[in-house]
matplotlib code that plots the C-alpha trace (Angstrom):
import matplotlib.pyplot as plt

x = [0.3, 3.0, 4.2, 1.2, 0.7, 4.4, 3.5, 0.4, 1.9, 4.8, 2.4, 0.7, 3.9, 4.4, 1.3, 1.7, 4.9, 3.3, 0.5, 3.2, 5.4, 3.8, 4.2, 7.5, 8.4, 6.4, 8.1, 11.6, 10.7, 9.5, 12.5, 15.2, 13.6, 13.6, 17.2, 18.4, 19.1, 16.8, 14.4, 11.0, 10.3, 11.9, 10.4, 6.9, 6.0, 7.5, 8.2, 4.9, 2.2, 3.1, 5.0, 3.4, -0.1, 0.6, 2.0, -0.7, -3.3, -1.4, -1.2, -5.0, -5.3, -2.8, -4.5, -8.0, -6.0, -4.3, -8.1, -9.9, -7.3, -7.3, -10.4, -10.6, -7.7, -9.5, -6.1, -5.1, -6.9, -5.1, -2.2, -4.8, -6.5, -3.6, -2.6, -5.5, -6.0, -2.4, -2.7, -6.0, -4.9, -1.8, -4.2, -6.9, -4.3, -2.3, -5.7, -6.6, -3.1, -3.5, -7.1, -6.0, -2.9, -5.0, -8.1, -6.3, -6.1, -2.9, 0.4, 1.3, -0.3, -0.1, -2.2, -1.7, -2.6, -3.1, 0.7, 2.2, 5.4, 8.9, 10.8, 14.0, 16.9, 15.1, 14.4, 18.0, 16.6, 13.3, 14.3, 11.4, 8.8, 6.2, 3.5, 0.6, -2.0, -1.1, -4.6, -5.3, -7.8, -10.5, -8.2, -6.7, -9.4, -6.7, -4.2, -5.0, -2.5, -1.4, -2.7, 0.1, 3.7, 5.6, 8.9, 11.7, 11.7, 8.1, 8.3, 11.0, 9.3, 6.5, 8.8, 10.3, 6.9, 5.4, 8.1, 10.3, 14.6, 14.9, 17.6, 19.4, 19.7, 16.4, 15.5, 13.6, 11.1, 11.2, 12.1, 12.6, 12.9, 12.3, 10.3, 11.0, 8.5, 8.9, 8.2, 9.2, 10.8, 9.1, 10.2, 7.9, 9.2, 8.1, 8.3, 7.2, 6.5, 6.6, 5.1, 3.8, 0.3, 0.3, 2.5, 1.7, 2.1, 3.7, 4.3, 4.9, 6.0, 9.4, 8.7, 5.7, 3.7, 0.4, 1.3, -2.1, -3.0, 0.2, 1.2, -2.2, -1.6, 1.9, 0.6, -2.1, 0.2, 2.3, -0.4, -1.9, 1.5, 1.5, -1.8, -1.1, 2.0, 0.0]
y = [-0.1, 2.3, 1.9, 2.3, 5.4, 6.7, 5.6, 7.5, 10.7, 11.1, 10.4, 13.5, 15.2, 14.5, 15.3, 18.8, 19.1, 19.0, 21.3, 24.1, 23.4, 25.3, 29.1, 28.4, 27.2, 30.3, 32.7, 31.4, 31.6, 35.2, 36.6, 34.6, 36.2, 39.8, 39.2, 38.0, 34.5, 33.6, 35.4, 36.6, 34.0, 31.0, 32.6, 33.6, 31.2, 28.5, 28.0, 29.8, 29.2, 25.9, 24.1, 26.6, 25.5, 22.3, 22.3, 24.0, 21.7, 18.9, 20.9, 21.4, 17.6, 16.9, 19.2, 17.6, 14.2, 15.6, 16.8, 13.5, 11.5, 13.7, 13.5, 9.6, 9.5, 12.0, 14.5, 17.7, 19.5, 22.8, 20.9, 20.0, 23.4, 25.8, 23.4, 23.5, 27.0, 27.9, 25.7, 26.9, 30.8, 29.6, 28.4, 30.6, 33.8, 31.8, 31.9, 35.3, 36.5, 34.5, 36.3, 39.6, 39.6, 39.7, 41.6, 44.8, 48.0, 47.6, 48.0, 51.3, 54.1, 57.7, 61.0, 61.9, 59.7, 62.2, 62.7, 60.0, 60.9, 58.8, 57.2, 59.1, 58.4, 54.7, 53.8, 51.9, 50.0, 49.0, 46.1, 44.3, 45.9, 46.7, 45.4, 46.6, 49.8, 52.6, 53.2, 56.6, 57.9, 55.9, 52.3, 54.1, 57.1, 58.3, 58.8, 62.7, 65.2, 68.4, 71.4, 73.4, 73.6, 71.7, 72.4, 70.0, 69.7, 68.5, 66.2, 64.6, 64.5, 63.1, 60.2, 59.5, 60.0, 56.9, 55.1, 55.9, 55.7, 58.9, 57.9, 60.4, 64.1, 65.7, 68.8, 71.3, 69.7, 65.9, 63.3, 60.1, 57.4, 53.3, 51.3, 47.7, 45.6, 43.7, 40.0, 39.5, 42.4, 43.8, 47.1, 49.8, 53.3, 56.5, 59.5, 63.4, 65.9, 69.4, 71.7, 75.1, 74.5, 70.9, 68.0, 64.5, 61.3, 57.9, 54.9, 51.5, 48.0, 47.3, 43.9, 44.9, 42.5, 42.5, 43.0, 43.5, 47.2, 48.3, 50.5, 52.2, 52.1, 53.9, 56.6, 57.4, 58.1, 60.0, 62.1, 62.7, 63.8, 66.4, 67.6, 67.7, 69.8, 72.4]
z = [0.0, 0.5, -2.6, -3.8, -2.5, -3.6, -7.0, -6.9, -5.6, -8.1, -10.9, -9.4, -9.4, -13.0, -14.1, -12.2, -13.3, -17.3, -16.7, -15.2, -18.7, -20.8, -19.3, -18.1, -21.6, -23.4, -20.7, -21.6, -25.7, -25.4, -22.9, -25.3, -28.5, -26.0, -25.8, -29.4, -28.5, -31.2, -33.8, -34.1, -36.0, -33.7, -30.3, -31.1, -34.5, -33.6, -29.8, -28.6, -31.1, -32.4, -29.3, -26.7, -27.8, -27.7, -24.3, -23.3, -24.4, -22.8, -19.4, -19.4, -19.9, -17.5, -15.0, -15.3, -14.9, -11.3, -10.5, -10.9, -9.0, -6.4, -6.1, -6.0, -3.6, -1.5, -1.7, -1.1, -4.6, -3.9, -5.9, -9.0, -8.4, -9.2, -11.8, -13.5, -13.2, -14.8, -17.1, -18.3, -17.6, -20.2, -23.2, -23.2, -23.1, -26.0, -27.9, -27.0, -28.2, -31.4, -31.9, -31.0, -33.6, -36.3, -35.0, -34.1, -36.8, -39.2, -37.4, -39.7, -38.6, -39.7, -38.9, -42.3, -45.3, -47.8, -47.5, -45.3, -43.7, -44.2, -41.6, -42.8, -40.8, -40.1, -43.7, -43.4, -40.7, -42.2, -44.9, -46.1, -44.0, -46.2, -44.3, -46.3, -46.4, -43.8, -41.3, -40.1, -37.8, -38.8, -37.9, -34.8, -33.5, -31.0, -34.0, -35.0, -35.8, -33.4, -35.4, -34.8, -35.4, -32.2, -31.0, -31.7, -27.8, -27.7, -30.2, -28.5, -25.3, -26.8, -27.9, -25.0, -22.9, -25.1, -24.5, -27.6, -27.7, -29.7, -33.1, -35.2, -35.3, -34.5, -36.8, -37.0, -38.8, -37.4, -35.0, -34.6, -32.3, -31.6, -29.1, -28.3, -26.5, -23.5, -24.0, -27.7, -27.8, -30.8, -32.4, -33.9, -35.9, -35.2, -36.7, -35.6, -38.9, -38.0, -40.2, -40.4, -38.3, -38.0, -36.4, -37.6, -36.1, -38.1, -35.8, -37.6, -36.8, -38.2, -39.1, -41.2, -39.7, -37.3, -33.2, -32.0, -33.1, -31.4, -33.5, -32.7, -29.1, -29.7, -31.8, -29.4, -26.7, -28.6, -30.3, -26.8, -25.5, -28.1, -28.1, -24.4, -24.6, -27.6]

ax = plt.figure().add_subplot(projection="3d")
ax.plot(x, y, z, "-o")
ax.set_aspect("equal")
plt.show()
């Protein structure tokens, strides 16, 4: 009987380990991408979107099996309940993330669609980043121009306030910066174009891929900061 109990306990720990494997694996995949250990395609598309989903599904099944086993053996349910909660949240979070990627506005947003600002000093870094059409205020309601000629210092402040690092020299008519996301290190470029009576903003993902409307969020932050100053 003692041996049977030990075997059951060991099996429970193995099931719990499987349930907790997916979130740990995805965390490593994300941070490895963030630090440059592997590419976004490897870290996100392969490790997270493919292997992570498989591990997440296995985790939910393992957690359910652990819960059933705990009921049968009248063992403590806290580990089984925790495993089920973590694995379900992991798989649900992956599903939400993958749905969000394709559901958001374009990851190229400009406050001026008639004369879309170029990225200037950042163009050389944006190799093969043409991801399609540029969206405006209809796709991203917060992306509106500041109807004034901003000072270059204000443009720099707005970029930094939105989490961008300023790139290249700042001129009377232009300021540019880059933003690096935390989890997968997704890079977005931004340019602020300053003209008499109007200051425009453009933000786009450097890889030209959809990222769930992140460009819209960043453009909205910059736009709000500019209009707050103006």
